[in-house]
N, C-alpha and C positions, 0 to 999 in steps of 0.2 A: 456513621456518616449520614448527614441529612439527605433526603430523597433527591433534592435538587442537585446537590453536589455529586451524588452517585451517577446521575444521568449525564452530567457534564464529563465526569471521569470515564464513564462507559463510552461516550462518543469519541473522546480523544484517543482512547486506547483502541477502539474499533478502527479508526483511521490509521493509527500507528501499526497495529498488528496486521492490518490488510496490506500495508506496504511491505512488511517484513515477511516475505514468503520464501519458498525455495529458490526462486530466481534472485531475490535480494541477497541471499547467502552466497550463492555461486558467483554472482556478479561482483560482490565486494571482494571475495577471495581472489578472483582472477585479476581484478584491477590492482589489488595490493601486490600480487606476485609480479605483475607487469611494471608497475610504477614505483613500488617500494614506498619510502617515506613521503615522496612527492604526492602520493594519493591524498594526503591530508588536506592539501589545498583544494582539490576537487570536492572533497567532502564539505569543507567550510563554505565554499561558494554555493554549492548545491543547496545547503541548508538555508542560506540567506535567500536564495531564489524561491525555495519552497515556502518559506515563511511569507514572503510577499504574495505569492499565489494563493495560499490557503487563507490568509487574513482576508483577502478580497472575496474569495468564493464563499467562505463561511459567513462573512458579515452580510453579503447580499442575500444569500439564501435565508439566513437567520432572521434578519430584519423584515424581509418581505413575507416570510412564513410560507413560501412557495418552493417546491422542489425545482431542481435545475431544468428538467424537461418542460415544466409549466412556465418557467421564466423564459426559456428559449422560444416557446411558441408565442409568448406575448411580445417578444422582440420582433420576430418574423415568423409567420405561420410555417410550420414544417421543420424549423430548426430543432425544436424540442424532440420531435419524432425521430429525426435523424440522429440526434444525440442519444436517445434511448436505444435505438437500433444498434448503434456502435457499442454502447456500454454493455448491453445484454449479450450481443454476439461475442465480444471480446471477453466478457466475464465468464461466459460458459466454457469457451475453449480453454482459458487459463485455469478454470476450476477443475478441468480434467487433469491438468498438470499438478494442481494443488493436492488433489486426492492421491495422485501418484507419489507426490513428495511426502505425504503423510505415511504412505506405505513404506517408502524407503527409510523414513525416520524410525519406524517401528522395527524395521529389519536391522538397522544399526544398533538400536537400543536393546531389543529383545531377541533378535534372530528370527523374527516372524516373517513368513513369506510376504513380499510386498503387496501382492494382490489381496491377501487376507487382511494385511495391515491397512490397506487403503479402504477396503470395505468396512472394517471395524471402525475406522476413524470417521467415515461417512455416517455410520449409524449413530455415533456419538454426537456429531453435528446435527443430525436429524432429530435426535432426542432433545436437543436444546430448543428447537422450534416447535416441538410437540408438547413441551411443558406448558402448564397453565399460565405461568408468567414468563413467556418466552423472552420478552424484552429485558427483564431483570436477569434472567439466566444468561443471555448473551452478553450483557454488560459485565457480569461477574467472571465468566470464563475467559473473555479477552483480557481483562485486567489481571487475573491470576496468572494466565499463561504468558502475558507480557512481562510480568515481573520475573517469572521463571526463566524466560529467555535472556533477559538482561543479567540476572544473577549468575547463570551458568556461563554465559559468554564472558562476563567480568572475571569469573574464576580462571578461565583459560587465558584471558588477557594478562592476568597477574603472573601465572606460573610460566608463561612463555617468555617473560622478561624482554619485552619490546624496547627498542631505543626511543623512549618517550621524548627526550630532549630533541633528537633529530626530527621526530614527527612534528613537534611544536614549531621548530624552526621552519620546516617545509610548509606548515599551514599558512605562514605569512610570506616567507621567501622560498618558494618552491624551486627545486633543482630543474624541474620541467613542468610545463602546463599542458594538460591534455584536455582540449575542449570537448572532444567526443566523450570522455569520461564524465565531464560535468553534465552535459546534456543527457547522457544515459542515466545518470543518477537522478536527475530531475524527473525524467519520464518514469523511472522505476519507483519513485517515491510518491509522486502526485499525479501520475498518468492514469488514463482510463477511469475506472470506477472509483479509484482510491481518493480522488479529489473530492468526491461527493459523499463518501461513506459516513464520516462523522457528522457533516452538516445535515444530511437526511435523517440520521439517527436523532438529532436534536429536534427536528420537525416532528418526528413520530412521538418523541417523548414530551412534546408540548413546550419546549424551551425555545421560544422565538419572539420576535417583536422588538421594538425600540428599547423597551425597558431592560432587555437582556443583552444589549450590545457588548458591554464590558465582559460578561461571562463567556459569551460566544467567542469573542476575539481572543481571550486568554486561553480558552480550550483549544482553539485552532493552532496557536503558537506552541503550546505545550505538546500537542500531538506530534507536530513536526520535530520538536526537540527530543521527544522520546525515540522517534525513529532515528534521528541523528545520533543519539547516545548509543543505540544498538549498533549503528553503522561504525561508530568510532571504536567501540569495544571489540567488534569483530575484526576491524582493520588492525588494531593493536595486537590481537591474538595471533593473527596470521603474520603480521609484520615481524613479531618475535621469532617466528619459525623461519621465514624466508631470509631474514637478516643473517642467520647463521649459515646460509648457503644451501639449505635443504631444498630440493626440487620437488614440487608438488605433483601428485599424480593427476595428469590432465583429464582422466576419466571421472575423477571425483576429488577435485582440489581441496574443497573444504574439509572433507573427512580425513584426507591425508595430513592436512595442517593440524587438525585437532589430535590426531594419533601421534604425530611427531612431537607435539607439545606435552601430551599427558598419557601417552601409551594407550592401553586398553580402556582405561577410565575416560580418556579423551574421546575415544570413538563412541562410547556410550553417551557421554555428554553431548556430543555432536548429534547423535540420534534423537535425544530428547529435545534439543533446540530445533532440529529440522522438523520433528513431528509437531511441536508447538507452533512453529512458524506456519506450517502447512495447514493445520486444522483451523487456526484462527483466520487464515486467508480464505479457506473454504467458507467459513461463516461470513466473513466480510464481503467476499465476492458475491455470494448467493443473496445475502440480505440486500446489498446495494443494487444489484442487478434487478431484483424484483421490485425494489422501490421505484424503479423507472417504468414499471409496468402498471402500477396501481395508482389511484388518486388518493386524495386525503379522506379522512373520516374514520372514526373508531369502529364503524360497522364493517370495515374492510380488514380489521386485524386478523380475524380467523382465516379469511381467504388469503391474506398476505402470507401468513405462516405456512399454510398448505402449499402455496406456490413456491415458497422457499424450499420446502421439503421435496417437492417434485423436481426443482432445479438441481438440488444436491443429488437426488436419486438418479436422474438422467446423466449427470456428469460422471457418477460412479459406474453406471452401466457402460458408458463409452470407454472409461478407463479399463474396466474388466474385459471388454471385448477387444479393444485395440492395444491395451498395455500402457498406452500414453497417447496424448494428442499428437497426431502426425505433425512432423516438423513444419511442412508448408502451412498447415492451419495455424500453428503457433506464430509463425512469421506474419501471416495474414492478420491474425487478431492483434498482434503487437503493433502492426502498422496502423490498424484502425485506432488503437489506443493512442498512438502518436498524433492522429488527426483530431481526436476528441478534445485534447487539451487546449489547443488554440481556439477552436470553435466555441467550446464551453466557456473559457475565460473571456473571450471577446464578448459573448452574450452577457456575462455577469458584469463586466466593466461598463457595457452600454446601459444596463439597468441602473448601475450605480450613478452614472453621470447624466443620463438623459431621461430616466423614467422614475422621477420622484413619486409619481402616482402609485408605483408598485412598491415603493420603499416607505410608505406611510408618512410621507413628508419629511423623512430623515435627511438631514444635511450631510451628505457623504464627504468625508475628509479628502480634499484634493491631493494631499501629500501621499495618502494611502493609495489612491487611484493611480498616481504617477508611478509609485513603486510597482504596482500591479502591471502597469503598461510596459515598464522596462522589462519585467519578468516575462511578459507576454511575447516579447520579441524572441526570447529564447525558445518559447513554445512553438513559434513559427519555424525556427530551425529544426526542431524536433519533427514538426509536420512535414517539412521538406524531405528530411531523411526518411520518414515513413512512406512518402510517395515513391521514393526511390526503391523501397522494398516491395511496394505494391505492384509497381510496373511489370516486373518479370512474371508475377503470378497471374496477371490479368491478360497476358498474351496468349 
């Protein structure tokens, strides 16, 4: 694969695997158990909204050659700093959960104690950023593990024999529409640091500017579609189980679904998927959070990688001491992530439509901006929900 294509591939899989974390798996399982085949409609709508958001964010960042926080400060001084604070804080707290998810994955896969599994997984992630060619190593591991997750989930989706016809019907004519499910999926797929993961990776890899618009746009869409494919396969795998009347264990619904579908092998497969999802999310959250702390320049590469290592190490220490991120902290971080999306997208759209000086004179497509604006209204709803979660914690 040519170097240029490998960088694009790495960026879109970094975005996709950052979205596919432990929370993604639990969330998809719970909504499938709750809504059944009707959940197909929520998945379809959320993918369309995600595409509109990512196309705009990636194109603005990619054409301008500036990271999100730099663009935010150009739009209004302080906006970029606030964006960076929210991303780093939310990314750190969720990274504690990601390390814990990796530990639980190795527990289900190998029977390893979750704390030992979490620590071992963190060491693997740290090893990626200590390697001489950290960027290449990161691109390769997220691509390989991304394919592993899709293949393993696809295997369980086939053997669980889901009612595919019913799911296809509900994707267009749903038995019920759950707007909370749609907005939750949007926030979980492109909320917080995830929105910027792939775009910032392209900046670091040197793929930016007007000449690369087509490649940047294509990578952003494929990244969302990869995430959507994983969501669909996981949905079908669980749907095949719940459609037979099996009641999932509320303590670990995803594990019980995989066990019901394939017995002991299903549990091991679940462990592999959970571990792959968690460790790639550790890599994505750490890399993207640190990208909001450093500026541009090749001379910062070494410092950036060391900061990522420290970020992972601190997340792991908190996990080992606390066992997991306290629930109030997770709620607080999740609420901040809900606020990041509308603020960040608003800044990107403002740059697209009003700041041609930052876009190298690029004539931004009005139809794309309109699609982004419509999707932005959904992010406002997400922000409103987030404020509701923040209020009790601030009293």
